[in-house]
DSSP file (Angstrom, degrees, kcal/mol; ACC not computed):
  #  RESIDUE AA STRUCTURE BP1 BP2  ACC     N-H-->O    O-->H-N    N-H-->O    O-->H-N    TCO  KAPPA ALPHA  PHI   PSI    X-CA   Y-CA   Z-CA
    1    1 A X              0   0    0      0, 0.0   103,-0.0     0, 0.0     0, 0.0   0.000 360.0 360.0 360.0 140.6   31.6  -58.6   23.1
    2    2 A X     >  -     0   0    0      1,-0.1     4,-2.0     4,-0.0     5,-0.1  -0.232 360.0-112.5 -75.9 162.9   28.9  -56.1   24.0
    3    3 A X  H  > S+     0   0    0      1,-0.2     4,-2.5     2,-0.2     5,-0.2   0.861 114.1  57.9 -60.9 -38.6   26.0  -55.0   21.7
    4    4 A X  H  > S+     0   0    0      1,-0.2     4,-2.0     2,-0.2    -1,-0.2   0.933 108.2  46.3 -59.7 -46.9   27.4  -51.5   21.3
    5    5 A X  H  > S+     0   0    0      1,-0.2     4,-2.4     2,-0.2    -1,-0.2   0.899 112.1  51.0 -65.8 -40.3   30.7  -52.8   19.9
    6    6 A X  H  X S+     0   0    0     -4,-2.0     4,-2.1     2,-0.2    -1,-0.2   0.893 108.1  52.1 -64.9 -39.3   28.9  -55.2   17.6
    7    7 A X  H  X S+     0   0    0     -4,-2.5     4,-2.0     2,-0.2    -1,-0.2   0.924 111.6  46.4 -60.3 -45.9   26.7  -52.5   16.2
    8    8 A X  H  X S+     0   0    0     -4,-2.0     4,-2.4     1,-0.2    -2,-0.2   0.887 109.8  54.4 -65.4 -40.7   29.7  -50.3   15.4
    9    9 A X  H  X S+     0   0    0     -4,-2.4     4,-2.2     2,-0.2    -1,-0.2   0.891 107.6  50.4 -61.6 -39.8   31.5  -53.2   13.8
   10   10 A X  H  X S+     0   0    0     -4,-2.1     4,-2.5     2,-0.2    -2,-0.2   0.927 109.8  50.1 -62.0 -45.5   28.5  -53.8   11.5
   11   11 A X  H  X S+     0   0    0     -4,-2.0     4,-2.5     1,-0.2     5,-0.2   0.918 109.5  51.3 -59.5 -43.7   28.5  -50.2   10.5
   12   12 A X  H  X S+     0   0    0     -4,-2.4     4,-2.3     1,-0.2    -1,-0.2   0.924 110.2  49.3 -60.0 -45.6   32.2  -50.4    9.7
   13   13 A X  H  X S+     0   0    0     -4,-2.2     4,-1.9     1,-0.2    -1,-0.2   0.914 110.6  50.4 -62.4 -44.4   31.7  -53.4    7.6
   14   14 A X  H  X S+     0   0    0     -4,-2.5     4,-1.7     1,-0.2    -1,-0.2   0.898 110.5  48.8 -61.4 -42.0   28.9  -51.7    5.7
   15   15 A X  H  X S+     0   0    0     -4,-2.5     4,-2.6     1,-0.2    -1,-0.2   0.892 106.9  56.8 -65.5 -39.6   31.0  -48.6    5.0
   16   16 A X  H  X S+     0   0    0     -4,-2.3     4,-2.3     1,-0.2    -1,-0.2   0.919 105.7  51.1 -55.6 -43.8   33.9  -50.8    3.8
   17   17 A X  H  X S+     0   0    0     -4,-1.9     4,-1.9     1,-0.2    -1,-0.2   0.888 110.1  48.8 -63.3 -40.1   31.5  -52.3    1.2
   18   18 A X  H  X S+     0   0    0     -4,-1.7     4,-2.2     2,-0.2    -1,-0.2   0.902 109.4  52.3 -67.0 -40.1   30.5  -48.9    0.0
   19   19 A X  H  X S+     0   0    0     -4,-2.6     4,-2.7     1,-0.2    -2,-0.2   0.910 107.5  52.2 -58.5 -43.4   34.1  -47.8   -0.3
   20   20 A X  H  X S+     0   0    0     -4,-2.3     4,-2.0     1,-0.2    -1,-0.2   0.907 109.0  50.2 -62.4 -42.0   34.9  -50.8   -2.4
   21   21 A X  H  <>S+     0   0    0     -4,-1.9     5,-2.7     2,-0.2    -1,-0.2   0.899 109.9  49.9 -63.8 -39.0   32.0  -50.0   -4.7
   22   22 A X  H ><5S+     0   0    0     -4,-2.2     3,-1.7     1,-0.2    -2,-0.2   0.946 110.6  49.5 -62.9 -46.0   33.2  -46.4   -5.1
   23   23 A X  H 3<5S+     0   0    0     -4,-2.7    -2,-0.2     1,-0.3    -1,-0.2   0.833 109.3  53.1 -63.2 -31.2   36.8  -47.6   -5.8
   24   24 A X  T 3<5S-     0   0    0     -4,-2.0    -1,-0.3    -5,-0.2    -2,-0.2   0.452 114.7-122.8 -79.5   0.4   35.3  -50.0   -8.5
   25   25 A X  T < 5 +     0   0    0     -3,-1.7     2,-1.1    -4,-0.2    -3,-0.2   0.815  66.2 142.1  58.2  35.1   33.6  -47.0  -10.0
   26   26 A X     >< +     0   0    0     -5,-2.7     4,-2.9     1,-0.2     5,-0.2  -0.571  22.7 167.2 -97.1  68.7   30.2  -48.6   -9.5
   27   27 A X  H  >  +     0   0    0     -2,-1.1     4,-3.0     1,-0.2     5,-0.2   0.853  63.8  49.0 -61.1 -45.0   28.8  -45.2   -8.7
   28   28 A X  H  > S+     0   0    0      1,-0.2     4,-2.2     2,-0.2    -1,-0.2   0.935 116.2  43.8 -60.1 -46.0   25.1  -45.8   -8.8
   29   29 A X  H  > S+     0   0    0      2,-0.2     4,-2.3     1,-0.2    -2,-0.2   0.894 114.9  50.7 -68.7 -39.2   25.3  -48.9   -6.7
   30   30 A X  H  X S+     0   0    0     -4,-2.9     4,-2.7     2,-0.2    -2,-0.2   0.922 111.1  47.0 -61.8 -46.2   27.7  -47.2   -4.3
   31   31 A X  H  X S+     0   0    0     -4,-3.0     4,-2.3     2,-0.2    -2,-0.2   0.900 112.5  49.8 -66.3 -40.5   25.5  -44.1   -3.9
   32   32 A X  H  X S+     0   0    0     -4,-2.2     4,-1.2    -5,-0.2    -2,-0.2   0.934 115.4  43.1 -63.0 -45.7   22.4  -46.3   -3.3
   33   33 A X  H  X S+     0   0    0     -4,-2.3     4,-2.5     1,-0.2    -2,-0.2   0.879 111.5  55.4 -65.9 -38.9   24.1  -48.4   -0.7
   34   34 A X  H  X S+     0   0    0     -4,-2.7     4,-2.2     1,-0.2    -2,-0.2   0.902 102.2  55.8 -63.0 -41.8   25.7  -45.3    0.8
   35   35 A X  H  < S+     0   0    0     -4,-2.3     4,-0.5     1,-0.2    -1,-0.2   0.889 113.5  42.1 -59.3 -37.8   22.3  -43.7    1.3
   36   36 A X  H >X S+     0   0    0     -4,-1.2     3,-0.7     1,-0.2     4,-0.7   0.881 113.0  52.9 -71.8 -40.8   21.3  -46.9    3.3
   37   37 A X  H 3X S+     0   0    0     -4,-2.5     4,-2.2     1,-0.2     3,-0.2   0.757  92.7  73.4 -73.9 -26.1   24.5  -47.1    5.2
   38   38 A X  H 3X S+     0   0    0     -4,-2.2     4,-2.2     1,-0.2    -1,-0.2   0.849  92.4  55.3 -56.4 -36.7   24.4  -43.5    6.4
   39   39 A X  H <> S+     0   0    0     -3,-0.7     4,-2.1    -4,-0.5    -1,-0.2   0.909 108.6  48.0 -60.0 -44.5   21.7  -44.4    8.8
   40   40 A X  H  X S+     0   0    0     -4,-0.7     4,-2.5    -3,-0.2    -2,-0.2   0.858 109.1  53.9 -64.9 -37.1   23.9  -47.1   10.3
   41   41 A X  H  X S+     0   0    0     -4,-2.2     4,-2.4     2,-0.2    -2,-0.2   0.909 109.7  47.3 -64.0 -42.2   26.8  -44.6   10.5
   42   42 A X  H  X S+     0   0    0     -4,-2.2     4,-2.5     2,-0.2    -2,-0.2   0.884 112.1  50.2 -69.2 -36.7   24.6  -42.2   12.5
   43   43 A X  H  X S+     0   0    0     -4,-2.1     4,-2.2     2,-0.2    -2,-0.2   0.923 110.9  49.3 -63.3 -45.1   23.5  -45.0   14.8
   44   44 A X  H  X S+     0   0    0     -4,-2.5     4,-2.0     2,-0.2    -2,-0.2   0.903 111.4  48.7 -59.8 -43.9   27.1  -46.0   15.3
   45   45 A X  H  X S+     0   0    0     -4,-2.4     4,-2.2     2,-0.2    -2,-0.2   0.911 111.5  49.4 -66.6 -42.2   28.2  -42.5   16.1
   46   46 A X  H  X S+     0   0    0     -4,-2.5     4,-2.3     1,-0.2    -1,-0.2   0.869 109.3  54.1 -61.9 -36.6   25.2  -42.1   18.6
   47   47 A X  H  X S+     0   0    0     -4,-2.2     4,-2.7     2,-0.2    -2,-0.2   0.889 106.8  50.7 -63.8 -40.4   26.3  -45.4   20.1
   48   48 A X  H  X S+     0   0    0     -4,-2.0     4,-2.7     2,-0.2    -2,-0.2   0.910 108.5  51.0 -64.2 -42.3   29.8  -44.0   20.6
   49   49 A X  H  X S+     0   0    0     -4,-2.2     4,-1.8     2,-0.2    -2,-0.2   0.934 113.0  46.5 -61.5 -42.8   28.5  -40.9   22.3
   50   50 A X  H  X S+     0   0    0     -4,-2.3     4,-1.5     1,-0.2    -2,-0.2   0.921 111.5  50.6 -62.7 -43.6   26.4  -43.1   24.7
   51   51 A X  H  X S+     0   0    0     -4,-2.7     4,-1.2     1,-0.2    -1,-0.2   0.887 107.0  55.2 -60.0 -39.7   29.3  -45.3   25.3
   52   52 A X  H  < S+     0   0    0     -4,-2.7     3,-0.5     1,-0.2     6,-0.3   0.909 108.1  48.1 -61.3 -42.7   31.5  -42.3   26.1
   53   53 A X  H  < S+     0   0    0     -4,-1.8    -1,-0.2     1,-0.2    -2,-0.2   0.794 114.5  47.0 -66.0 -27.8   28.9  -41.1   28.8
   54   54 A X  H  < S+     0   0    0     -4,-1.5     2,-0.5     1,-0.2    -1,-0.2   0.629 113.0  50.2 -88.5 -13.8   28.8  -44.6   30.3
   55   55 A X    ><  -     0   0    0     -4,-1.2     3,-1.7    -3,-0.5    -1,-0.2  -0.904  64.3-164.4-134.2 102.9   32.6  -45.1   30.4
   56   56 A X  T 3  S+     0   0    0     -2,-0.5    -1,-0.1     1,-0.3    -4,-0.0   0.799  87.7  53.3 -56.8 -34.8   34.7  -42.4   32.0
   57   57 A X  T 3  S+     0   0    0      2,-0.1     2,-0.4     0, 0.0    -1,-0.3   0.505  84.0 104.2 -82.5  -5.0   38.0  -43.6   30.6
   58   58 A X    <   -     0   0    0     -3,-1.7     2,-0.5    -6,-0.3    -3,-0.1  -0.659  58.6-153.8 -85.4 127.4   36.9  -43.7   26.9
   59   59 A X        +     0   0    0     -2,-0.4     2,-0.4    40,-0.1    43,-0.1  -0.892  14.3 179.1-104.6 128.7   38.1  -40.8   24.8
   60   60 A X        -     0   0    0     -2,-0.5     2,-1.4   -11,-0.0     3,-0.1  -0.985  21.6-146.7-128.8 117.6   36.1  -39.7   21.8
   61   61 A X     >  -     0   0    0     -2,-0.4     4,-2.1     1,-0.2     5,-0.2  -0.673  18.9-179.6 -87.2  92.0   37.3  -36.8   19.7
   62   62 A X  H  > S+     0   0    0     -2,-1.4     4,-2.9     1,-0.2     5,-0.2   0.887  78.8  54.3 -60.6 -40.4   34.0  -35.3   18.7
   63   63 A X  H  > S+     0   0    0      1,-0.2     4,-2.7     2,-0.2     5,-0.2   0.907 107.9  49.9 -63.6 -42.9   35.7  -32.5   16.6
   64   64 A X  H  > S+     0   0    0      2,-0.2     4,-2.0     1,-0.2    -1,-0.2   0.925 113.7  45.8 -62.1 -43.5   37.7  -35.0   14.6
   65   65 A X  H  X S+     0   0    0     -4,-2.1     4,-2.2     2,-0.2    -2,-0.2   0.927 113.9  47.4 -64.8 -45.1   34.6  -37.0   13.9
   66   66 A X  H  X S+     0   0    0     -4,-2.9     4,-2.3     1,-0.2    -2,-0.2   0.914 112.2  49.7 -62.6 -43.7   32.5  -34.0   13.0
   67   67 A X  H  X S+     0   0    0     -4,-2.7     4,-2.5     2,-0.2    -1,-0.2   0.872 109.3  52.2 -63.7 -38.2   35.2  -32.6   10.7
   68   68 A X  H  X S+     0   0    0     -4,-2.0     4,-2.3    -5,-0.2    -1,-0.2   0.926 110.8  47.2 -65.7 -44.1   35.6  -35.9    9.0
   69   69 A X  H  X S+     0   0    0     -4,-2.2     4,-2.5     2,-0.2    -2,-0.2   0.885 111.3  51.8 -64.8 -37.1   31.9  -36.1    8.3
   70   70 A X  H  X S+     0   0    0     -4,-2.3     4,-2.3     2,-0.2    -2,-0.2   0.936 110.0  48.9 -62.4 -45.6   31.9  -32.5    7.0
   71   71 A X  H  X S+     0   0    0     -4,-2.5     4,-2.2     1,-0.2    -2,-0.2   0.909 111.1  50.1 -60.8 -43.9   34.8  -33.3    4.7
   72   72 A X  H  X S+     0   0    0     -4,-2.3     4,-2.4     1,-0.2    -1,-0.2   0.910 110.2  49.8 -59.4 -45.8   32.9  -36.4    3.4
   73   73 A X  H  X S+     0   0    0     -4,-2.5     4,-2.7     2,-0.2    -1,-0.2   0.878 109.5  52.1 -63.1 -37.6   29.7  -34.3    2.8
   74   74 A X  H  X S+     0   0    0     -4,-2.3     4,-2.3     2,-0.2    -2,-0.2   0.919 110.1  47.8 -65.6 -41.8   31.7  -31.7    0.9
   75   75 A X  H  X>S+     0   0    0     -4,-2.2     5,-2.2     2,-0.2     4,-0.6   0.914 112.8  49.5 -65.4 -40.7   33.3  -34.4   -1.4
   76   76 A X  H ><5S+     0   0    0     -4,-2.4     3,-1.0     1,-0.2    -2,-0.2   0.934 111.4  48.1 -62.7 -46.4   29.8  -35.8   -1.9
   77   77 A X  H 3<5S+     0   0    0     -4,-2.7    -1,-0.2     1,-0.3    -2,-0.2   0.874 112.1  50.7 -61.6 -37.6   28.3  -32.4   -2.8
   78   78 A X  H 3<5S-     0   0    0     -4,-2.3    -1,-0.3    -5,-0.2    -2,-0.2   0.558 112.3-121.6 -78.5  -7.2   31.3  -31.8   -5.2
   79   79 A X  T <<5 +     0   0    0     -3,-1.0     2,-1.2    -4,-0.6    -3,-0.2   0.688  65.7 141.3  74.3  19.3   30.7  -35.1   -6.9
   80   80 A X     >< +     0   0    0     -5,-2.2     4,-2.1    -6,-0.2    -1,-0.2  -0.723  19.1 170.1 -95.6  87.9   34.2  -36.3   -6.0
   81   81 A X  H  > S+     0   0    0     -2,-1.2     4,-2.3     2,-0.2    -1,-0.2   0.760  73.0  56.0 -73.9 -27.7   33.5  -39.9   -5.2
   82   82 A X  H  > S+     0   0    0      2,-0.2     4,-2.4     1,-0.2    -1,-0.2   0.942 110.2  46.0 -68.0 -46.2   37.2  -40.9   -5.1
   83   83 A X  H  > S+     0   0    0      2,-0.2     4,-2.9     1,-0.2     5,-0.2   0.910 111.7  52.9 -60.3 -43.1   37.9  -38.3   -2.4
   84   84 A X  H  X S+     0   0    0     -4,-2.1     4,-2.6     1,-0.2    -2,-0.2   0.937 110.8  46.7 -57.5 -47.6   34.7  -39.4   -0.6
   85   85 A X  H  X S+     0   0    0     -4,-2.3     4,-2.3     1,-0.2    -1,-0.2   0.870 112.0  50.6 -60.1 -40.4   35.9  -43.0   -0.6
   86   86 A X  H  X>S+     0   0    0     -4,-2.4     4,-3.3     2,-0.2     5,-0.5   0.925 110.9  48.8 -65.9 -44.4   39.4  -41.9    0.6
   87   87 A X  I  X>S+     0   0    0     -4,-2.9     5,-2.3     1,-0.2     4,-2.0   0.944 114.2  46.4 -60.8 -46.7   37.9  -39.8    3.5
   88   88 A X  I  <>S+     0   0    0     -4,-2.6     5,-2.8    -5,-0.2    -1,-0.2   0.884 119.5  40.0 -64.8 -36.8   35.7  -42.7    4.5
   89   89 A X  I  <>S+     0   0    0     -4,-2.3     5,-0.7    -5,-0.2    -2,-0.2   0.961 127.0  28.1 -73.9 -54.2   38.6  -45.2    4.3
   90   90 A X  I  <5S+     0   0    0     -4,-3.3    -3,-0.2    -5,-0.2    -2,-0.2   0.657 134.1  23.8 -91.8 -18.8   41.5  -43.2    5.7
   91   91 A X  I  X<S+     0   0    0     -4,-2.0     4,-1.7    -5,-0.5    -3,-0.2   0.801 127.7  33.7-108.7 -59.8   39.8  -40.8    8.1
   92   92 A X  I  ><S+     0   0    0     -5,-2.3     4,-2.7     2,-0.2     5,-0.2   0.959 123.2  39.4 -65.1 -56.8   36.5  -42.3    9.1
   93   93 A X  I  ><S+     0   0    0     -5,-2.8     4,-2.7    -6,-0.3     5,-0.2   0.884 114.2  53.3 -67.4 -36.9   37.2  -46.0    9.2
   94   94 A X  H  ><S+     0   0    0     -5,-0.7     4,-2.1     1,-0.2    -1,-0.2   0.918 112.9  44.9 -61.3 -42.8   40.6  -45.7   10.7
   95   95 A X  H  X S+     0   0    0     -4,-1.7     4,-2.5     2,-0.2    -2,-0.2   0.909 111.6  51.6 -66.6 -40.7   39.2  -43.6   13.5
   96   96 A X  H  X S+     0   0    0     -4,-2.7     4,-2.7     1,-0.2    -2,-0.2   0.912 110.3  50.1 -65.2 -37.2   36.3  -45.9   14.1
   97   97 A X  H  X S+     0   0    0     -4,-2.7     4,-2.5     2,-0.2    -1,-0.2   0.914 109.2  50.8 -65.1 -40.8   38.7  -48.8   14.3
   98   98 A X  H  X S+     0   0    0     -4,-2.1     4,-1.2     2,-0.2    -2,-0.2   0.914 111.7  48.5 -60.2 -42.7   40.8  -47.0   16.8
   99   99 A X  H  X S+     0   0    0     -4,-2.5     4,-0.6     2,-0.2     3,-0.4   0.917 110.2  51.0 -61.9 -45.0   37.7  -46.3   18.8
  100  100 A X  H >< S+     0   0    0     -4,-2.7     3,-1.0     1,-0.2    -2,-0.2   0.900 107.1  54.0 -63.0 -38.6   36.6  -50.0   18.6
  101  101 A X  H 3< S+     0   0    0     -4,-2.5    -1,-0.2     1,-0.2    -2,-0.2   0.814 108.8  49.9 -63.6 -28.0   40.0  -51.1   19.8
  102  102 A X  H 3< S+     0   0    0     -4,-1.2    -1,-0.2    -3,-0.4     2,-0.2   0.492  90.7  98.5 -90.6  -3.5   39.7  -48.8   22.9
  103  103 A X    <<        0   0    0     -3,-1.0    -3,-0.0    -4,-0.6   -52,-0.0  -0.597 360.0 360.0 -81.9 146.6   36.2  -50.1   23.8
  104  104 A X              0   0    0     -2,-0.2    -1,-0.1  -103,-0.0    -4,-0.1   0.471 360.0 360.0 -71.6 360.0   36.0  -52.8   26.5
């Protein structure tokens, strides 16, 4: 498996851990970890954009990804951590997994 795919998988695993902390209502720990994990998420997204330019058949819906991140940011700003966890789980992670499945 290539390095790009491994990097994205690690980011997905880290986000899963944050989501679990939010669902367990360990808010301080979740927010601290999320602050760290955000960097990995951005690196994973940059990696996907790079992968897309290098692989003609790879489809990346930038609008979907951007809108998901905007929704997550709105939930965070509103202090709705359950909604944030849901967006990360059901929109972000599911799409990231779909993208991983489509990578060579």
